PAPAGU-921940 format. One record per atom (N, C-alpha, C, O): residue in one letter; x, y, z. Coordinates in steps of 0.2 Angstrom, whole numbers, plus 2048, in hexadecimal, padded with zeros to 3 digits. Layout:
N
AXYZ/...
REM end
This chain:
130
EE64B12890/EE60B1488B/EE5DB0E887/EE60B09885/VE56B0E887/VE53B09883/VE53B0A87C/VE52B0F879/QE55B04879/QE55B04871/QE53AFE86E/QE54AF8871/LE4FAFF869/LE4DAF9865/LE4FAFA85E/LE4EAFF85B/QE53AF585B/QE55AF6854/QE53AF0850/QE54AEA851/AE4FAF284B/AE4CAED846/AE50AED840/AE53AF283E/SE51AE783E/SE55AE6838/SE53AE0834/SE4FADC837/GE56ADF82E/GE54AD982A/GE4FADA824/GE4EAD6820/GE4DAE0824/GE48AE281E/GE4CAE2817/GE52AE2817/GE48AE2812/GE4BAE280B/GE46AE1806/GE40AE1807/LE49AE0800/LE44ADE7FA/LE44AD77F9/LE4AAD47F8/VE3EAD47F8/VE3EACD7F7/VE38ACC7F2/VE33AD07F2/QE39AC77EE/QE33AC57EA/QE2EAC17EE/QE2FABE7F3/AE28AC27EB/AE22ABE7EE/AE24AB77EF/AE26AB47EA/GE22AB47F4/GE23AAD7F6/GE2AAAC7FA/GE2BAA77FC/GE2EAB27FA/GE34AB17FD/GE34AB2805/GE2EAB3808/SE3AAB2808/SE3AAB380F/SE3FAB8812/SE44ABA80E/LE3DABB817/LE42ABF81B/LE42ABE822/LE3CABC825/RE47ABF826/RE47ABF82D/RE49AC6830/RE4EAC882F/LE44AC9834/LE45ACF837/LE48ACE83E/LE46AC9841/SE4CAD2840/SE4FAD2847/SE4DAD884B/SE4DADD848/CE4CAD7851/CE4BADD855/CE4FADC85B/CE4EAD8860/AE55AE085B/AE5AAE0861/AE58AE5866/AE57AEB864/AE57AE386C/AE55AE8872/AE5BAE9877/AE5FAE4878/SE5BAEF879/SE60AF087E/SE5DAF5883/SE59AF9881/GE60AF6889/GE5EAFB88E/GE58AF9892/GE56AFD897/FE56AF3892/FE50AF0896/FE51AE9897/FE54AE5893/TE4DAE689C/TE4DADF89D/TE48ADC899/TE42ADD89A/FE4BAD8894/FE47AD588F/FE41AD1892/FE3CAD188F/DE42ACD898/DE3EAC989A/DE37ACC89D/DE32AC989D/DE37AD389E/DE31AD68A1/DE2DAD989B/DE28ADC89D/YE2FAD8895/YE2BADB88F/YE28AD688A/YE2AAD188A/AE23AD9887/AE21AD6881/AE23ADA87B/AE24AE087B/IE25AD6876/IE28AD9870/IE23AD886A/IE21AD2869/GE21ADD867/GE1DADD861/GE20ADF85B/GE24AE485B/WE1DADC855/WE1FADF84F/WE19AE284C/WE13ADF84C/FE1AAE8849/FE15AEC846/FE17AEE83F/FE1DAED83D/RE12AEF83A/RE14AF1834/RE0FAF7831/RE0AAF8834/QE12AFB82D/QE0EB0182A/QE10B01823/QE16B03821/AE0BB0081F/AE0BB01818/AE09B08816/AE06B0B81A/PE0CB0B810/PE0AB1180E/PE03B1380E/PDFFB0F80B/GE00B18811/GDF9B1A811/GDF5B16816/GDEFB17816/KDF8B1181A/KDF4B0D81E/KDF6B0E826/KDFCB11827/EDF2B0C82A/EDF4B0D831/EDF9B07833/EDF9B02830/RDFCB08839/RE01B0383B/RDFDAFE83E/RDF8AFF842/EDFFAF883D/EDFBAF283F/EE00AED843/EE05AEC841/GDFDAEA847/GE01AE484B/GE01ADE847/GDFCADC844/VE07ADB846/VE09AD6842/VE09ACF847/VE06ACA846/SE0EAD084C/SE0FACA850/SE12ACD857/SE14AD3857/CE12AC985C/CE14ACB862/CE16AC4866/CE13ABF865/IE1BAC586B/IE1DAC086F/IE1EAC3876/IE21AC8877/SE1BABF87B/SE1BAC1882/SE21ABE885/SE21AB7885/SE26AC1888/SE2BABE88C/SE29ABB892/SE2CAB6894/SE23ABD895/SE21ABA89B/SE1FAB389B/SE20AAF89F/DE1BAB1895/DE19AAA894/DE1AAA788E/DE18AA288C/GE1EAAB889/GE20AA8883/GE1AAA887E/GE1BAA5879/SE14AAB880/SE0EAAB87B/SE10AAF875/SE14AB4875/TE0DAAD870/TE0DAB1869/TE07AB3866/TE02AB0868/YE07AB8862/YE01ABA85F/YE03ABB857/YE09ABE856/YDFEABA853/YDFFABB84C/YDF9ABE849/YDF3ABC84B/ADFAAC4845/ADF4AC6842/ADF2AC183D/ADF6ABD83A/DDEBAC183B/DDE8ABC837/DDECABC830/DDEDAB782D/SDEEAC282E/SDF1AC3827/SDF8ABF827/SDFAABE821/VDFBABE82C/VE02ABB82C/VE02AB482F/VE07AB182F/KDFCAB1832/KDFCAAB835/KDFFAA5830/KDFCAA582A/GE03AA1832/GE05A9C82E/GE0BA9E82A/GE0EA99827/RE0DAA4829/RE12AA6825/RE18AA9829/RE1EAA9828/FE16AAD82F/FE1BAB0833/FE1CAAC839/FE17AAA83C/TE22AAD83C/TE23AAA842/TE27AAE847/TE2DAB1844/IE25AB084D/IE29AB4851/IE2DAB0856/IE2AAAB859/SE33AB2858/SE36AAE85D/SE3BAB3861/SE3CAB985F/SE3DAB0866/SE41AB586B/SE47AB186D/SE47AAB86F/DE4DAB586D/DE53AB2871/DE54AB7876/DE58ABC875/NE52AB587C/NE53ABA882/NE5AABB884/NE5CAC0886/AE5EAB6883/AE65AB7884/AE69ABD880/AE6DAC0882/KE66ABD87A/KE68AC3875/KE64AC9875/KE65ACE872/NE5FAC9879/NE5AACE879/NE57AD0872/NE57AD6870/TE56ACB86E/TE54ACC867/TE4EAC7866/TE4DAC2868/VE49ACB862/VE43AC7860/VE44AC7858/VE46ACC855/YE42AC1855/YE42AC084E/YE3BAC084B/YE36ABD84F/LE3AAC2845/LE34AC0842/LE36ABD83B/LE38AC0836/QE35AB783B/QE36AB3834/QE30AB4830/QE2AAB2832/ME31AB682A/ME2BAB7826/ME2CAB381F/ME31AB481B/NE28AAF81E/NE28AAA819/NE22AAB814/NE1DAAF816/SE23AA980E/SE1DAAA809/SE1BAB1809/SE15AB2809/LE1FAB5808/LE1EABC808/LE19ABE802/LE1AABB7FD/KE15AC3803/KE10AC57FE/KE11ACD7FD/KE14AD0802/PE10ACF7F7/PE10AD77F6/PE0DADB7FC/PE0FAE07FD/EE07AD87FE/EE04ADC803/EE07ADC80A/EE05ADF80F/DE0DAD880B/DE11AD9811/DE16ADF810/DE19AE0815/TE16AE280B/TE1AAE880A/TE18AED80F/TE13AEF80F/AE1DAEF813/AE1CAF4818/AE23AF681C/AE28AF281B/VE23AFB820/VE28AFC825/VE26AF882B/VE21AF982E/YE2BAF482D/YE29AF0833/YE2DAF3839/YE33AF5839/YE29AF383E/YE2CAF6845/YE2CAF184A/YE27AED84A/CE30AF184F/CE30AED855/CE2FAF285B/CE31AF785B/AE2BAEF85F/AE29AF4865/AE29AEF86B/AE28AE986B/AE2AAF2871/AE2AAEF877/AE25AF287C/AE24AF887D/VE22AEE881/VE1EAF0886/VE1FAEC88C/VE1FAE688C/ME20AEF892/ME21AEC898/ME1AAE989A/ME15AED89C/TE1AAE289A/TE13ADF89C/TE14AD889D/TE19AD589B/TE10AD58A1/TE10ACE8A2/TE0AACB89E/TE09AC589F/AE07ACF89A/AE01ACC897/AE03AC8891/AE08AC888F/QDFEAC488F/QDFFABF889/QE00AC3883/QDFDAC9883/AE03AC187E/AE04AC4878/ADFEAC7875/ADFDACC872/MDF8AC2875/MDF2AC4871/MDEFACA875/MDECACF871/DDF0ACB87B/DDEDAD087F/DDF1AD787E/DDEEADC87D/VDF8AD687D/VDFCADC87B/VDFAADF875/VDF9AE5874/MDF8ADB870/MDF6ADD869/MDEFAE0869/MDEEAE5866/SDEBADD86D/SDE4AE086E/SDE4AE6871/SDE0AEB870/NDE9AE7876/NDE9AEE87A/NDEDAF3876/NDECAF9878/FDF0AF1871/FDF5AF686E/FDF1AFC86C/FDF4B0286D/PDECAFC868/PDE9B02866/PDE7B0786B/PDE7B0D86A/TDE6B05871/TDE4B0A877/TDEAB0B87C/TDEBB1187E/QDEEB0687D/QDF4B07881/QDFAB0887E/QDFFB0A882/GDFBB06878/GE01B07875/GE07B03877/GE06AFE87B/ME0DB04875/ME13B01877/ME18B0687B/ME17B0C87A/DE1CB0387F/DE21B08882/DE26B0A87E/DE28B1087F/YE29B0687A/YE2FB08876/YE2EB0686F/YE2CB0086E/WE31B0A86A/WE31B08863/WE38B08860/WE3CB0D862/GE39B0485C/GE3FB05858/GE3EB08851/GE38B0984F/KE43B0A84E/KE42B0C847/KE40B06842/KE42B00844/GE3DB0883D/GE3AB02839/GE3FB00834/GE45B03833/TE3EAFA831/TE42AF782C/TE3DAF5826/TE37AF3827/LE3FAF7820/LE3AAF781A/LE3AAF0817/LE40AED816/VE34AED816/VE34AE7813/VE30AE880C/VE2AAEB80D/TE33AE6807/TE2FAE7800/TE2FAE17FD/TE34ADD7FC/VE29ADF7FB/VE27AD87F8/VE25ADA7F1/VE20ADD7F0/SE29AD87EC/SE27AD97E5/SE23AD37E2/SE24ACD7E4/SE1EAD57DE/SE1AACF7DB/SE1DACC7D5/SE1AAC87D2/
REM end
């Protein structure tokens, strides 16, 4: 059974940091790209970051570039999202998702609106207070 478990959310003051984890099981990590998405109340789900296991390429939305870092520990089947300099507008439920692909991370996120992702985990809430 494929499972993705996101964790690490919480309440943090603006300027603070959090590290989200996405633990995957039930599939071969090396064949997938893992993305982080977020959805704020009343807004559409948006892609935040992605890492491709095939070539290690990464993608960041403009809104998080320079503040967020995605990394992968393939031995642990876990992807991390280090979030620094958090802003109130980063408040959202964060989801991790996986898609079987050899595409680069940027292409995965470009294709997401039409092709979607194969598996989704339950979200973890990040709240950034001002």
